[in-house]
DSSP file (Angstrom, degrees, kcal/mol; ACC not computed):
  #  RESIDUE AA STRUCTURE BP1 BP2  ACC     N-H-->O    O-->H-N    N-H-->O    O-->H-N    TCO  KAPPA ALPHA  PHI   PSI    X-CA   Y-CA   Z-CA
    1    1 A X              0   0    0      0, 0.0     2,-0.3     0, 0.0    65,-0.2   0.000 360.0 360.0 360.0 137.9    0.0    0.0    0.0
    2    2 A X  E     -A   65   0A   0     63,-2.5    63,-3.2    38,-0.0     2,-0.4  -0.802 360.0-115.2-137.9-179.4    1.3    3.4   -0.9
    3    3 A X  E     -A   64   0A   0     36,-0.7     2,-0.4    -2,-0.3    61,-0.2  -0.926  13.5-159.0-122.9 146.4    0.2    7.0   -1.0
    4    4 A X  E     -A   63   0A   0     59,-2.5    59,-2.4    -2,-0.4     3,-0.3  -0.995   8.9-176.0-124.1 128.0   -0.3    9.4   -3.9
    5    5 A X     >  +     0   0    0     -2,-0.4     4,-1.9    31,-0.3     3,-0.5   0.067  50.2 117.8-105.8  21.7   -0.3   13.2   -3.3
    6    6 A X  H  > S+     0   0    0      1,-0.2     4,-2.3     2,-0.2     5,-0.2   0.861  73.2  56.7 -57.2 -36.5   -1.0   14.0   -6.9
    7    7 A X  H  > S+     0   0    0     -3,-0.3     4,-2.5     1,-0.2    -1,-0.2   0.893 105.0  52.3 -62.0 -38.8   -4.3   15.6   -5.9
    8    8 A X  H  > S+     0   0    0     53,-1.2     4,-2.5    -3,-0.5    -2,-0.2   0.938 109.9  47.3 -61.6 -47.7   -2.4   17.9   -3.6
    9    9 A X  H  X S+     0   0    0     -4,-1.9     4,-2.1     1,-0.2    -1,-0.2   0.879 112.8  49.3 -66.0 -36.9    0.0   19.0   -6.4
   10   10 A X  H  X S+     0   0    0     -4,-2.3     4,-2.7     2,-0.2    -1,-0.2   0.919 110.9  50.2 -65.9 -42.6   -3.0   19.6   -8.7
   11   11 A X  H  X S+     0   0    0     -4,-2.5     4,-1.8     1,-0.2    -2,-0.2   0.899 109.9  50.5 -62.4 -40.7   -4.8   21.6   -6.1
   12   12 A X  H  <>S+     0   0    0     -4,-2.5     5,-2.9     2,-0.2     4,-0.4   0.912 110.6  49.4 -62.8 -42.2   -1.7   23.8   -5.5
   13   13 A X  H ><5S+     0   0    0     -4,-2.1     3,-1.3     1,-0.2    -2,-0.2   0.933 109.9  51.3 -60.9 -45.5   -1.4   24.4   -9.2
   14   14 A X  H 3<5S+     0   0    0     -4,-2.7    -1,-0.2     1,-0.3    -2,-0.2   0.844 114.6  42.9 -60.5 -33.6   -5.0   25.4   -9.4
   15   15 A X  T 3<5S-     0   0    0     -4,-1.8    -1,-0.3    -5,-0.2    -2,-0.2   0.390 112.9-120.5 -92.8   2.7   -4.5   27.8   -6.5
   16   16 A X  T < 5 +     0   0    0     -3,-1.3     2,-0.4    -4,-0.4    -3,-0.2   0.913  66.1 139.8  57.1  46.5   -1.2   29.1   -8.0
   17   17 A X      < -     0   0    0     -5,-2.9    -1,-0.2    -6,-0.1     2,-0.2  -0.978  37.4-154.6-119.1 130.4    0.7   28.0   -4.9
   18   18 A X     >  -     0   0    0     -2,-0.4     4,-2.4    -3,-0.1     5,-0.2  -0.495  33.8 -98.8 -99.1 175.2    4.2   26.4   -5.2
   19   19 A X  H  > S+     0   0    0      1,-0.2     4,-2.4     2,-0.2     5,-0.1   0.862 122.3  52.8 -62.0 -38.1    5.9   24.1   -2.7
   20   20 A X  H  > S+     0   0    0      2,-0.2     4,-2.6     1,-0.2    -1,-0.2   0.917 110.2  47.9 -63.8 -43.2    8.0   26.9   -1.2
   21   21 A X  H  > S+     0   0    0      2,-0.2     4,-2.9     1,-0.2     5,-0.2   0.888 109.3  53.8 -65.1 -38.7    4.9   28.9   -0.6
   22   22 A X  H  X S+     0   0    0     -4,-2.4     4,-1.8     2,-0.2     6,-0.5   0.936 110.7  47.3 -58.9 -46.4    3.2   25.9    1.0
   23   23 A X  H  X S+     0   0    0     -4,-2.4     4,-2.0     1,-0.2     5,-0.2   0.940 115.9  43.8 -58.2 -50.2    6.2   25.5    3.3
   24   24 A X  H  < S+     0   0    0     -4,-2.6    -2,-0.2     1,-0.2    -1,-0.2   0.867 117.0  44.7 -66.9 -38.3    6.2   29.2    4.2
   25   25 A X  H  < S+     0   0    0     -4,-2.9    -1,-0.2    -5,-0.2    -2,-0.2   0.722 124.3  31.2 -82.2 -22.9    2.4   29.5    4.6
   26   26 A X  H  < S-     0   0    0     -4,-1.8    -2,-0.2    -5,-0.2    -3,-0.2   0.641  96.1-125.3-108.5 -19.5    1.8   26.4    6.7
   27   27 A X     <  +     0   0    0     -4,-2.0     2,-0.3    -5,-0.3    -4,-0.1   0.525  57.4 150.1  81.0   4.4    5.1   26.0    8.6
   28   28 A X        -     0   0    0     -6,-0.5    -1,-0.3    -5,-0.2    -2,-0.2  -0.568  52.3-109.3 -70.7 131.6    5.5   22.5    7.2
   29   29 A X     >  -     0   0    0     -2,-0.3     4,-2.0     1,-0.1     3,-0.2  -0.148  15.2-119.5 -64.1 156.6    9.2   21.8    7.0
   30   30 A X  H  > S+     0   0    0      1,-0.2     4,-2.1     2,-0.2     5,-0.1   0.857 115.0  56.6 -63.2 -35.0   11.0   21.6    3.7
   31   31 A X  H  > S+     0   0    0      1,-0.2     4,-1.9     2,-0.2    -1,-0.2   0.859 107.2  48.6 -67.0 -33.2   12.0   18.0    4.5
   32   32 A X  H  > S+     0   0    0      2,-0.2     4,-2.4     1,-0.2    -1,-0.2   0.881 108.5  52.8 -72.1 -38.0    8.3   17.0    4.9
   33   33 A X  H  X S+     0   0    0     -4,-2.0     4,-2.3     1,-0.2    -2,-0.2   0.896 108.9  51.6 -61.1 -39.0    7.4   18.8    1.6
   34   34 A X  H  X S+     0   0    0     -4,-2.1     4,-1.7     2,-0.2    -2,-0.2   0.908 107.4  51.9 -63.4 -42.8   10.2   16.6    0.0
   35   35 A X  H  <>S+     0   0    0     -4,-1.9     5,-2.8     1,-0.2     4,-0.4   0.921 109.9  49.4 -59.5 -43.6    8.6   13.5    1.6
   36   36 A X  H ><5S+     0   0    0     -4,-2.4     3,-1.4     1,-0.2   -31,-0.3   0.916 108.4  53.0 -60.0 -43.1    5.3   14.5    0.1
   37   37 A X  H 3<5S+     0   0    0     -4,-2.3    -1,-0.2     1,-0.3    -2,-0.2   0.812 110.8  47.5 -62.9 -30.6    6.9   15.0   -3.3
   38   38 A X  T 3<5S-     0   0    0     -4,-1.7    -1,-0.3    -3,-0.2    -2,-0.2   0.440 116.1-114.7 -89.7  -1.1    8.4   11.5   -3.1
   39   39 A X  T < 5 +     0   0    0     -3,-1.4   -36,-0.7    -4,-0.4    -3,-0.2   0.750  65.2 150.0  74.2  24.1    5.0    9.9   -2.0
   40   40 A X      < -     0   0    0     -5,-2.8    -1,-0.2    -6,-0.2     2,-0.1  -0.416  53.1 -87.7 -86.3 164.2    6.4    9.0    1.4
   41   41 A X        -     0   0    0     -2,-0.1     2,-0.3   -38,-0.0    -1,-0.1  -0.455  46.0-179.2 -70.4 140.5    4.4    8.7    4.6
   42   42 A X        -     0   0    0     -2,-0.1     5,-0.1    -7,-0.1   -10,-0.0  -0.928  38.5 -81.3-133.7 162.4    4.0   11.8    6.7
   43   43 A X    >>  -     0   0    0     -2,-0.3     4,-1.3     1,-0.1     3,-1.0  -0.328  34.7-127.8 -60.6 140.1    2.2   12.4   10.0
   44   44 A X  H 3> S+     0   0    0      1,-0.3     4,-2.6     2,-0.2     5,-0.2   0.786 108.2  66.8 -63.2 -26.0   -1.5   12.9    9.7
   45   45 A X  H 3> S+     0   0    0      1,-0.2     4,-2.3     2,-0.2    -1,-0.3   0.872  99.6  51.7 -60.7 -35.1   -1.2   16.2   11.7
   46   46 A X  H <> S+     0   0    0     -3,-1.0     4,-2.3     2,-0.2    -1,-0.2   0.925 109.2  48.5 -65.5 -45.4    0.8   17.5    8.7
   47   47 A X  H  X S+     0   0    0     -4,-1.3     4,-2.5     1,-0.2    -2,-0.2   0.895 111.4  50.5 -63.8 -39.2   -2.0   16.5    6.3
   48   48 A X  H  X S+     0   0    0     -4,-2.6     4,-2.7     2,-0.2    -1,-0.2   0.912 108.9  51.5 -64.2 -42.4   -4.6   18.2    8.6
   49   49 A X  H  X S+     0   0    0     -4,-2.3     4,-2.0     2,-0.2    -2,-0.2   0.912 111.7  46.9 -60.4 -43.0   -2.5   21.4    8.7
   50   50 A X  H  X S+     0   0    0     -4,-2.3     4,-2.7     2,-0.2    -2,-0.2   0.917 111.9  50.9 -65.3 -42.7   -2.3   21.5    4.9
   51   51 A X  H  X>S+     0   0    0     -4,-2.5     5,-1.9     1,-0.2     4,-1.3   0.901 109.0  50.9 -62.3 -41.3   -6.1   20.8    4.6
   52   52 A X  H  <5S+     0   0    0     -4,-2.7    -1,-0.2     2,-0.2    -2,-0.2   0.914 112.2  47.1 -62.1 -41.8   -6.8   23.6    7.0
   53   53 A X  H  <5S+     0   0    0     -4,-2.0    -2,-0.2     1,-0.2    -1,-0.2   0.915 119.3  38.8 -64.7 -43.7   -4.7   26.0    5.0
   54   54 A X  H  <5S-     0   0    0     -4,-2.7    -1,-0.2    -5,-0.1    -2,-0.2   0.527 106.4-127.3 -86.0  -5.6   -6.2   24.9    1.7
   55   55 A X  T  <5 +     0   0    0     -4,-1.3     2,-0.3     1,-0.2    -3,-0.2   0.967  69.0 113.3  56.9  56.3   -9.8   24.6    3.2
   56   56 A X      < -     0   0    0     -5,-1.9     2,-0.2    -6,-0.1    -1,-0.2  -0.848  67.6 -97.8-143.1 177.3  -10.3   21.1    1.9
   57   57 A X    >   -     0   0    0     -2,-0.3     3,-2.0    -3,-0.1     4,-0.3  -0.643  37.8-107.8 -98.8 161.5  -10.7   17.5    3.2
   58   58 A X  G >> S+     0   0    0      1,-0.3     3,-1.7    -2,-0.2     4,-1.5   0.841 118.5  60.8 -59.9 -34.9   -7.9   14.9    3.4
   59   59 A X  G 34 S+     0   0    0      1,-0.3    -1,-0.3     2,-0.2   -52,-0.1   0.660  95.1  64.8 -67.3 -14.0   -9.4   13.0    0.4
   60   60 A X  G <4 S+     0   0    0     -3,-2.0    -1,-0.3     1,-0.1    -2,-0.2   0.601 114.1  28.8 -81.3 -11.3   -8.9   16.1   -1.7
   61   61 A X  T <4 S+     0   0    0     -3,-1.7   -53,-1.2    -4,-0.3     2,-0.3   0.554 118.5  43.5-124.0 -13.1   -5.1   15.9   -1.3
   62   62 A X     <  -     0   0    0     -4,-1.5     2,-0.4   -55,-0.2    -1,-0.2  -0.994  51.8-166.1-141.3 144.1   -4.2   12.2   -0.9
   63   63 A X  E     -A    4   0A   0    -59,-2.4   -59,-2.5    -2,-0.3     2,-0.5  -0.956  21.9-131.3-121.3 144.4   -5.1    8.8   -2.4
   64   64 A X  E     -A    3   0A   0     -2,-0.4     2,-0.7   -61,-0.2   -61,-0.2  -0.864  18.4-149.9 -93.2 126.3   -4.3    5.4   -1.0
   65   65 A X  E     -A    2   0A   0    -63,-3.2   -63,-2.5    -2,-0.5     2,-0.3  -0.866  12.2-149.6 -99.4 111.9   -2.8    3.1   -3.6
   66   66 A X        -     0   0    0     -2,-0.7     2,-0.5   -65,-0.2     3,-0.0  -0.601  18.3-117.0 -83.1 140.6   -3.7   -0.5   -2.9
   67   67 A X    >>  -     0   0    0     -2,-0.3     3,-1.2     1,-0.1     4,-0.5  -0.668  20.3-144.2 -79.1 122.9   -1.3   -3.2   -3.9
   68   68 A X  H >> S+     0   0    0     -2,-0.5     3,-1.5     1,-0.3     4,-1.4   0.857  92.6  60.1 -59.1 -41.8   -3.1   -5.4   -6.5
   69   69 A X  H 34 S+     0   0    0      1,-0.3    -1,-0.3     2,-0.2    -2,-0.0   0.730 101.4  55.6 -65.4 -20.6   -1.6   -8.7   -5.4
   70   70 A X  H <4 S+     0   0    0     -3,-1.2    -1,-0.3     1,-0.2    -2,-0.2   0.656 118.4  31.2 -82.2 -15.8   -3.1   -8.4   -1.9
   71   71 A X  H << S+     0   0    0     -3,-1.5    -2,-0.2    -4,-0.5    -1,-0.2   0.433 105.0  78.1-124.7  -2.4   -6.6   -8.0   -3.1
   72   72 A X  S  < S-     0   0    0     -4,-1.4     2,-0.1     1,-0.2    -3,-0.0  -0.158  93.4 -55.6 -95.1-168.1   -6.9   -9.9   -6.4
   73   73 A X              0   0    0      1,-0.1    -1,-0.2    -2,-0.1    -2,-0.1  -0.410 360.0 360.0 -68.6 146.7   -7.3  -13.6   -7.2
   74   74 A X              0   0    0     -2,-0.1    -1,-0.1    -3,-0.1    -5,-0.0   0.387 360.0 360.0-108.5 360.0   -4.7  -15.9   -5.7
């Protein structure tokens, strides 16, 4: 199982906000922004902080990617 933050990046583009501005406006560290860019896990408090800033729900910025072999025919 993995995470995709593609929705977050699209939302930022739509709002004309770049990663540096996200860092500056939310206080989320640059290293955490890098983790998001790499699709790595981050603390849910970070995601909530970003959602509060963007005025959206968590499903608007992240998708869970299910691993096919765990859920398909065996």
